[in-house]
C-alpha positions, 0 to 999 in steps of 0.5 A: 246914494240912495238916501237924501239929506232930510230923508227919515231913515231908520238904522238897520245895523250897528250899536244904534240898530232900531233907531230913527232920525233925519239925515242933516249931512251927507259925506259923499266922498266917504260914503257916510251920513250923519242922522240927528240923535244917532251915534252922538258922541262927546267931545271935549274942549280945551281951555281958551281964553273964551271958555276958561273951564273947558268943557264938553259938547255932544255931536252926532258922528257920521255912520256908513250909508249901508247901515241906514234904510229909508223909513215910511212913518205912515206905514211904520216900515222900512221901504226899499225905494223912494217911490214906495215912500207915502210922503 
């Protein structure tokens, strides 16, 4: 994979194109990454004894690794390789 956990990335294609965020989790078997603040979905919770009303939570869903690129914060542009990163 061309990215690591903790890298700052920019989404380059898909519904969330143009958004940036930090990688919080990598799913290597599925070639997917979870990016903070990108692809947020609502999950409904059933009623339980601990939570009698039920409810909703928001969580980030994974996106394919080919839809993200490394982002250089200082230069404000996408970089091709890790060695081009000014961080």
